[in-house]
TORDRENFI-308466 format. One line per 8 residues: their letters; for each residue x, y, z of N, C-alpha, C, O. Coordinates in Angstrom, 1 decimal, decimal comma, m for minus. Example, Ala and Ser with C-alpha at 12.3 -4.5 7.8 and 13.67 -1.06 7.14 Angstrom:
AS) 13,2/m5,7/7,8/12,3/m4,5/7,8/13,2/m3,3/7,8/14,2/m3,3/8,5; 12,8/m2,2/7,1/13,7/m1,1/7,1/12,9/0,0/7,9/13,4/1,1/8,0;
REM end
This chain:
MAEIPKST) 32,8/m12,5/m10,3/31,6/m12,6/m9,6/30,8/m11,3/m9,8/31,3/m10,2/m9,7; 29,5/m11,4/m10,1/28,6/m10,3/m10,2/28,3/m9,7/m8,8/28,2/m10,5/m7,8; 28,1/m8,4/m8,8/27,7/m7,8/m7,5/26,4/m7,0/m7,7/26,1/m6,5/m8,8; 25,7/m6,9/m6,7/24,5/m6,1/m6,7/24,9/m4,6/m6,8/25,8/m4,2/m6,2; 24,2/m3,9/m7,7/24,6/m2,5/m7,8/24,3/m1,7/m6,5/23,4/m2,0/m5,8; 25,2/m0,7/m6,3/25,0/0,2/m5,1/23,7/1,0/m5,3/23,4/1,6/m6,4; 22,8/1,0/m4,3/21,6/1,7/m4,4/21,7/3,2/m4,2/22,6/3,6/m3,5; 20,8/4,0/m4,7/20,7/5,4/m4,4/19,7/5,5/m3,3/18,5/5,3/m3,5;
RYWAVGTT) 20,2/5,7/m2,1/19,4/5,6/m0,9/18,6/6,9/m0,8/19,0/8,0/m1,2; 17,4/6,7/m0,1/16,5/7,9/0,0/15,7/7,7/1,3/15,6/6,6/1,9; 15,1/8,8/1,7/14,2/8,8/2,9/12,8/8,9/2,3/12,5/9,7/1,4; 11,9/8,1/2,8/10,5/8,1/2,3/9,8/9,4/2,4/9,1/9,8/1,5; 10,1/10,2/3,5/9,4/11,5/3,7/9,9/12,4/2,6/11,1/12,6/2,4; 8,9/13,0/1,9/9,3/13,9/0,8/9,5/13,2/m0,5/9,7/13,8/m1,6; 9,5/11,8/m0,5/9,7/11,1/m1,8/8,5/10,2/m2,1/7,9/10,3/m3,2; 8,1/9,3/m1,2/7,0/8,4/m1,4/5,7/9,1/m1,6/5,4/10,1/m0,9;
QVHFLPTI) 4,9/8,6/m2,5/3,5/9,1/m2,7/2,6/7,9/m2,5/2,9/6,8/m2,8; 1,4/8,3/m1,9/0,3/7,3/m1,7/m0,9/7,9/m2,4/m1,3/9,0/m2,1; m1,5/7,1/m3,2/m2,7/7,5/m4,0/m3,8/6,5/m3,7/m3,6/5,3/m3,4; m5,1/7,0/m3,8/m6,3/6,1/m3,8/m6,9/6,2/m5,1/m7,3/7,3/m5,6; m7,1/5,0/m5,8/m7,8/5,0/m7,1/m9,1/4,3/m6,9/m9,1/3,1/m6,4; m10,2/4,9/m7,4/m11,5/4,2/m7,3/m11,6/3,0/m8,2/m12,3/2,0/m7,9; m10,9/3,0/m9,4/m11,1/2,0/m10,3/m9,7/1,7/m11,1/m9,0/2,7/m11,3; m9,6/0,5/m11,5/m8,5/0,1/m12,4/m9,2/m0,9/m13,4/m9,7/m1,9/m13,0;
AAEDGVPT) m9,1/m0,5/m14,7/m9,8/m1,4/m15,7/m9,1/m2,6/m16,1/m9,7/m3,6/m16,4; m7,8/m2,5/m16,2/m6,9/m3,6/m16,7/m7,0/m4,8/m15,8/m7,0/m4,7/m14,6; m7,1/m6,0/m16,5/m7,2/m7,2/m15,7/m5,9/m7,5/m14,9/m6,0/m8,2/m13,9; m4,8/m7,0/m15,4/m3,5/m7,2/m14,6/m3,4/m6,4/m13,4/m2,4/m6,5/m12,6; m4,4/m5,4/m13,2/m4,4/m4,6/m12,0/m3,4/m3,4/m12,0/m3,2/m2,8/m11,0; m2,8/m3,1/m13,2/m1,9/m2,0/m13,3/m2,7/m0,8/m13,8/m3,3/m0,9/m14,9; m2,7/0,3/m13,1/m3,4/1,5/m13,6/m2,8/2,2/m14,7/m1,5/2,2/m14,9; m3,6/2,9/m15,6/m3,1/3,8/m16,6/m2,8/5,1/m16,0/m3,2/5,4/m14,8;
RAEITAGT) m2,1/6,0/m16,7/m1,9/7,4/m16,2/m3,2/8,1/m16,0/m3,3/8,8/m15,0; m4,2/7,9/m16,9/m5,5/8,5/m16,7/m6,1/8,1/m15,4/m6,7/8,9/m14,7; m6,0/6,8/m15,0/m6,6/6,3/m13,8/m5,9/6,9/m12,6/m6,5/7,2/m11,5; m4,6/7,0/m12,7/m3,8/7,6/m11,6/m4,2/9,1/m11,4/m4,4/9,5/m10,3; m4,3/9,8/m12,5/m4,7/11,2/m12,5/m6,2/11,4/m11,9/m6,5/12,3/m11,2; m7,0/10,4/m12,2/m8,4/10,5/m11,7/m8,5/10,1/m10,2/m9,6/10,3/m9,6; m7,5/9,5/m9,7/m7,5/9,1/m8,3/m7,2/10,3/m7,4/m7,2/11,5/m7,8; m7,0/10,1/m6,1/m6,7/11,1/m5,1/m5,3/10,9/m4,5/m5,0/9,8/m4,0;
NLTREVAD) m4,5/11,9/m4,6/m3,2/11,8/m3,9/m3,4/12,1/m2,4/m3,7/13,2/m2,1; m3,1/11,1/m1,6/m3,3/11,2/m0,2/m2,1/11,7/0,6/m2,2/12,0/1,8; m1,0/11,7/m0,1/0,3/11,9/0,5/0,4/13,1/1,6/0,9/12,9/2,7; m0,2/14,2/1,2/m0,1/15,4/2,1/m0,7/15,2/3,5/m0,2/15,8/4,4; m1,6/14,4/3,6/m2,3/14,2/4,9/m1,9/12,9/5,7/m2,5/12,6/6,8; m1,0/12,1/5,1/m0,5/10,9/5,8/0,4/11,3/7,0/1,4/11,9/6,8; 0,0/10,8/8,2/0,8/11,0/9,4/1,6/9,7/9,7/2,7/9,8/10,3; 1,1/8,6/9,3/1,8/7,3/9,7/1,1/6,2/8,8/0,0/6,4/8,3;
FDGWSTTS) 1,7/5,1/8,8/1,1/3,9/8,1/1,7/2,6/8,8/2,7/2,7/9,4; 1,0/1,5/8,5/1,4/0,3/9,1/1,0/m0,8/8,1/m0,1/m0,8/7,5; 1,9/m1,8/8,0/1,6/m3,0/7,1/2,1/m2,7/5,7/3,2/m2,3/5,5; 1,2/m3,0/4,7/1,5/m2,8/3,3/2,7/m3,6/2,8/3,5/m3,1/2,0; 2,7/m4,9/3,2/3,7/m5,8/2,7/3,0/m7,2/2,6/2,1/m7,5/3,3; 3,6/m8,1/1,8/3,1/m9,4/1,7/4,2/m10,4/2,1/5,4/m10,2/2,1; 3,7/m11,6/2,5/4,6/m12,7/2,9/4,0/m14,0/2,3/2,9/m14,1/2,0; 4,9/m14,9/2,2/4,5/m16,2/1,8/4,8/m17,3/2,9/5,8/m17,3/3,4;
DKIDTPDM) 3,7/m18,0/3,2/3,9/m19,1/4,1/4,8/m20,2/3,5/5,0/m20,2/2,3; 5,4/m21,0/4,4/6,2/m22,1/3,9/5,6/m23,4/4,3/5,0/m23,5/5,4; 5,6/m24,3/3,4/5,1/m25,6/3,6/6,2/m26,6/3,7/7,0/m26,8/2,8; 6,4/m27,2/4,9/7,4/m28,2/5,1/7,2/m29,4/4,2/6,0/m29,9/4,1; 8,3/m30,0/3,6/8,2/m31,2/2,8/9,2/m32,2/3,2/10,2/m32,4/2,5; 9,0/m32,8/4,4/10,0/m33,8/4,8/9,9/m35,1/4,0/8,9/m35,3/3,3; 11,0/m35,8/4,0/10,9/m37,1/3,4/11,7/m38,1/4,2/12,3/m37,8/5,2; 11,6/m39,4/3,9/12,2/m40,5/4,7/13,6/m40,7/4,5/14,2/m41,5/5,2;
VSRFVSNI) 14,3/m40,0/3,5/15,7/m40,3/3,2/16,6/m39,3/3,9/17,9/m39,4/3,8; 16,1/m38,2/4,5/17,0/m37,2/5,1/16,4/m36,6/6,3/15,2/m36,5/6,5; 17,3/m36,2/7,2/16,8/m35,5/8,4/16,5/m34,1/8,1/15,8/m33,4/8,9; 17,0/m33,6/7,0/16,7/m32,2/6,6/15,3/m32,1/6,1/14,8/m32,9/5,3; 14,6/m31,0/6,6/13,2/m30,8/6,2/13,2/m29,6/5,2/13,4/m28,5/5,6; 13,0/m29,9/4,0/12,9/m28,8/2,9/11,6/m28,2/3,0/10,7/m28,7/3,7; 11,4/m27,1/2,3/10,1/m26,5/2,2/9,8/m25,9/0,9/10,7/m25,7/0,1; 8,5/m25,6/0,6/8,1/m25,0/m0,7/7,2/m23,8/m0,3/6,7/m23,7/0,8;
PGAISAED) 7,1/m22,8/m1,3/6,2/m21,7/m1,0/4,8/m22,1/m0,8/4,3/m23,0/m1,5; 4,1/m21,4/0,1/2,7/m21,7/0,3/1,8/m20,5/0,1/2,1/m19,7/m0,9; 0,8/m20,3/0,9/m0,1/m19,2/0,7/0,5/m17,9/0,8/1,4/m17,7/1,7; 0,1/m16,9/0,0/0,6/m15,5/0,1/m0,5/m14,7/0,9/m1,7/m14,9/0,6; 0,0/m13,9/1,8/m1,0/m13,1/2,6/m0,4/m11,7/2,8/0,8/m11,5/2,7; m1,3/m10,8/3,1/m0,8/m9,4/3,3/m1,0/m9,1/4,8/m1,9/m9,6/5,5; m0,1/m8,3/5,3/m0,2/m7,8/6,7/m1,5/m7,0/6,9/m2,0/m6,4/6,0; m1,9/m6,9/8,2/m3,0/m5,9/8,5/m2,4/m4,6/8,1/m1,3/m4,3/8,5;
SSITFYAD) m3,2/m3,8/7,4/m2,7/m2,5/6,9/m3,6/m1,4/7,2/m4,8/m1,5/7,1; m2,9/m0,2/7,5/m3,7/1,0/7,8/m2,9/2,2/7,4/m1,6/2,1/7,3; m3,5/3,3/7,3/m2,9/4,6/7,1/m3,6/5,6/8,1/m4,8/5,6/8,2; m2,7/6,3/8,8/m3,3/7,3/9,7/m3,1/8,7/9,1/m2,1/9,1/8,6; m4,3/9,4/9,1/m4,4/10,7/8,5/m4,7/11,8/9,6/m5,2/11,5/10,6; m4,3/13,0/9,3/m4,7/14,1/10,2/m6,2/14,4/10,0/m6,8/14,3/8,9; m6,9/14,7/11,1/m8,3/15,0/11,1/m8,5/16,5/11,0/m7,7/17,3/11,5; m9,5/17,0/10,3/m9,9/18,4/10,2/m11,0/18,7/11,1/m12,0/18,0/11,2;
RAGVDVRD) m10,9/19,8/11,8/m11,9/20,2/12,8/m13,3/20,2/12,2/m14,3/19,9/12,9; m13,4/20,7/11,0/m14,7/20,8/10,3/m15,1/19,5/9,6/m16,2/19,4/9,0; m14,2/18,5/9,7/m14,6/17,2/9,1/m14,3/17,1/7,6/m14,7/16,1/6,9; m13,6/18,1/7,0/m13,2/18,0/5,6/m11,9/17,4/5,5/m10,8/18,0/5,4; m11,9/16,0/5,5/m10,6/15,3/5,5/m10,9/13,9/4,9/m11,8/13,8/4,0; m10,1/12,9/5,2/m10,1/11,6/4,6/m11,5/10,9/4,8/m11,8/10,0/4,0; m12,3/11,4/5,7/m13,6/10,7/5,9/m14,5/10,9/4,7/m15,3/10,1/4,4; m14,2/12,0/3,9/m15,0/12,2/2,7/m14,6/11,3/1,6/m15,4/10,9/0,7;
ILPRDTQG) m13,3/10,9/1,6/m12,8/10,1/0,5/m12,8/8,6/0,8/m13,1/7,8/m0,1; m12,6/8,2/2,1/m12,5/6,8/2,4/m13,4/6,4/3,6/m13,0/5,9/4,6; m14,8/6,5/3,4/m15,6/6,0/4,4/m15,7/4,5/4,4/m15,3/3,9/3,5; m16,1/4,0/5,5/m16,2/2,5/5,7/m16,9/1,9/4,4/m17,8/2,4/3,9; m16,4/0,7/4,0/m16,9/m0,1/2,9/m16,5/0,5/1,5/m16,9/m0,1/0,5; m15,7/1,5/1,5/m15,2/2,0/0,2/m14,3/1,0/m0,4/m13,4/0,5/0,2; m14,5/0,7/m1,7/m13,6/m0,2/m2,4/m12,7/0,6/m3,4/m13,2/1,6/m4,0; m11,5/0,1/m3,6/m10,7/0,7/m4,6/m9,3/0,2/m4,5/m9,1/m1,0/m4,2;
FVVWMDGG) m8,3/1,0/m4,7/m6,9/0,6/m4,8/m6,0/1,6/m4,1/m6,1/2,8/m4,4; m5,1/1,2/m3,2/m4,1/2,0/m2,6/m2,8/1,8/m3,4/m2,4/0,6/m3,5; m2,3/2,8/m3,9/m1,1/2,8/m4,8/0,1/3,4/m4,0/0,0/4,6/m3,6; 1,2/2,7/m3,8/2,4/3,2/m3,2/3,4/3,4/m4,3/3,8/2,5/m5,0; 3,9/4,6/m4,4/5,0/5,0/m5,3/6,2/5,4/m4,4/6,4/6,5/m4,1; 7,0/4,4/m4,1/8,1/4,6/m3,1/9,1/5,6/m3,6/9,7/6,3/m2,8; 9,4/5,7/m4,9/10,4/6,6/m5,4/9,7/7,9/m5,9/10,4/8,6/m6,6; 8,5/8,1/m5,6/7,7/9,2/m6,1/7,0/8,8/m7,4/7,2/7,8/m8,0;
DVATQFMD) 6,2/9,8/m7,9/5,4/9,5/m9,1/6,3/9,9/m10,3/6,2/11,0/m10,9; 7,2/8,9/m10,6/8,2/9,1/m11,7/8,0/8,0/m12,7/8,2/6,8/m12,3; 7,8/8,3/m13,9/7,6/7,3/m15,0/8,8/6,4/m15,0/10,0/6,8/m14,8; 8,5/5,1/m15,2/9,4/4,0/m15,3/10,0/3,5/m14,0/10,6/2,5/m13,9; 9,7/4,2/m12,9/10,0/3,7/m11,6/8,8/2,7/m11,2/7,9/2,5/m12,0; 8,9/2,2/m10,0/7,9/1,2/m9,6/6,9/1,6/m8,6/7,1/2,5/m7,8; 5,8/0,9/m8,7/4,7/1,1/m7,7/4,1/m0,2/m7,3/4,2/m1,2/m8,0; 3,5/m0,2/m6,1/2,7/m1,4/m5,7/1,3/m1,0/m5,6/0,9/0,1/m5,1;
IYPVTVAS) 0,4/m1,9/m6,0/m1,1/m1,6/m6,1/m1,8/m2,6/m5,2/m1,7/m3,8/m5,5; m2,5/m2,1/m4,2/m3,2/m3,0/m3,3/m4,7/m2,8/m3,5/m5,3/m1,7/m3,3; m5,4/m3,9/m3,9/m6,9/m3,8/m4,0/m7,4/m3,8/m2,5/m7,1/m4,7/m1,8; m8,3/m2,9/m2,2/m8,7/m2,7/m0,8/m10,2/m2,5/m0,6/m10,9/m2,0/m1,6; m10,7/m2,7/0,6/m11,9/m2,2/1,1/m11,7/m1,6/2,4/m10,9/m2,1/3,2; m12,2/m0,4/2,6/m12,1/0,3/3,9/m12,9/m0,5/5,0/m14,1/m0,6/4,9; m12,2/m1,0/6,0/m12,8/m1,8/7,1/m13,4/m0,9/8,1/m14,5/m1,1/8,6; m12,6/0,2/8,5/m13,1/1,1/9,5/m12,2/2,4/9,4/m11,1/2,4/8,8;
APKIRSMD) m12,7/3,4/10,0/m12,0/4,7/10,1/m12,1/5,3/11,4/m12,8/6,4/11,5; m11,6/4,7/12,5/m11,7/5,3/13,8/m10,9/6,6/14,0/m9,8/6,7/13,5; m11,5/7,4/14,8/m10,8/8,7/15,2/m9,8/8,3/16,4/m10,1/7,5/17,2; m8,7/8,9/16,3/m7,7/8,8/17,4/m7,6/10,0/18,2/m7,1/11,1/17,7; m8,2/10,0/19,3/m8,3/11,2/20,2/m7,2/11,0/21,3/m6,9/9,9/21,7; m6,7/12,2/21,7/m5,6/12,1/22,7/m5,5/13,4/23,5/m5,9/14,5/23,0; m5,1/13,2/24,8/m4,9/14,4/25,6/m3,4/14,8/25,6/m3,0/15,8/26,1; m2,6/14,0/24,9/m1,2/14,3/24,8/m1,0/15,4/23,7/m1,9/15,9/23,1;
DNATMIRV) 0,3/15,7/23,5/0,6/16,7/22,5/0,6/16,1/21,1/1,6/16,1/20,4; m0,6/15,6/20,7/m0,7/15,0/19,3/m1,9/15,6/18,6/m2,9/16,0/19,3; m1,8/15,8/17,3/m3,0/16,2/16,6/m4,0/15,1/16,5/m3,7/14,0/16,6; m5,3/15,5/16,4/m6,3/14,5/16,3/m6,2/13,8/14,9/m5,9/14,5/13,9; m6,3/12,5/14,9/m6,1/11,8/13,6/m7,2/10,8/13,4/m8,0/10,5/14,2; m7,2/10,3/12,2/m8,1/9,2/11,8/m7,3/8,1/11,2/m6,5/8,3/10,2; m7,4/6,9/11,7/m6,7/5,7/11,2/m7,7/5,0/10,3/m8,7/4,5/10,7; m7,3/4,8/9,0/m8,1/4,1/8,1/m7,6/2,7/8,0/m6,4/2,5/7,6;
DFNITSEP) m8,4/1,7/8,4/m8,0/0,3/8,4/m8,5/m0,3/7,1/m9,7/m0,1/6,7; m7,6/m1,1/6,4/m8,0/m1,6/5,1/m8,0/m3,1/5,2/m7,2/m3,8/5,8; m8,9/m3,7/4,4/m8,9/m5,2/4,1/m8,2/m5,2/2,7/m8,7/m4,5/1,8; m7,2/m6,0/2,6/m6,6/m6,2/1,2/m7,3/m7,4/0,6/m7,2/m8,5/1,1; m8,1/m7,1/m0,5/m9,1/m8,1/m1,0/m8,6/m9,1/m2,0/m9,2/m10,1/m2,2; m7,4/m8,8/m2,6/m6,8/m9,8/m3,5/m5,3/m9,5/m3,6/m4,8/m8,5/m3,0; m4,6/m10,4/m4,2/m3,1/m10,3/m4,3/m2,7/m9,0/m4,9/m3,1/m8,6/m6,0; m1,9/m8,2/m4,2/m1,4/m6,9/m4,7/m0,5/m7,1/m5,9/0,1/m8,2/m6,1;
VENAEIPA) m0,4/m6,1/m6,8/0,5/m6,1/m7,9/1,7/m5,3/m7,4/1,6/m4,2/m6,9; 2,9/m6,0/m7,4/4,1/m5,4/m6,8/5,1/m5,1/m8,0/5,2/m5,9/m8,9; 5,8/m4,0/m7,8/6,8/m3,6/m8,8/6,3/m3,4/m10,2/7,0/m3,8/m11,1; 5,2/m2,8/m10,3/4,6/m2,4/m11,6/5,3/m1,1/m12,1/5,5/m0,2/m11,2; 5,5/m0,9/m13,3/6,1/0,3/m13,8/5,1/1,4/m13,8/4,0/1,3/m14,3; 5,5/2,6/m13,3/4,7/3,8/m13,3/4,6/4,3/m14,8/5,6/4,5/m15,4; 3,3/4,5/m15,3/3,2/5,0/m16,6/3,6/6,5/m16,8/3,5/7,3/m15,8; 4,1/6,8/m17,9/4,5/8,2/m18,2/3,2/9,1/m18,3/2,1/8,6/m18,6;
AA) 3,4/10,4/m18,1/2,3/11,3/m18,3/2,0/11,4/m19,8/2,9/11,2/m20,7; 0,8/11,7/m20,2/0,4/11,7/m21,6/1,0/12,9/m22,3/0,8/13,1/m23,5;
REM end
């Protein structure tokens, strides 16, 4: 019997990278190394994130010969997704890069920016960028809320450096 290989486990902090790319030319939605380099590495200012996954609805397909209700894959959708960034007192922060209505691509490199490993590419529009103010012991932050505008490309190979 075949077994799944043992994974090399890791912690996302210090490994995962998050980039914003303004454009991707390829029809398949996979960026080139030049497009990744032309983008912005957001990783240093990420305080938290939410969403960034897809799910598929199920469509029940009952029939008259069985009490069992089978199903087939249905519509694919993405969770509501956001990234929370640290705010800068002088305003020199993510607000310059991702103001409301900005379109582009959020790229998640879970194993780091390492050629031949995998990345997920989400086509996005910035929906809002509210400030998160608090009297608690928290830094002031900005949560950027994204609309995912089309089906993400998942598990694309990261291109090598030129």
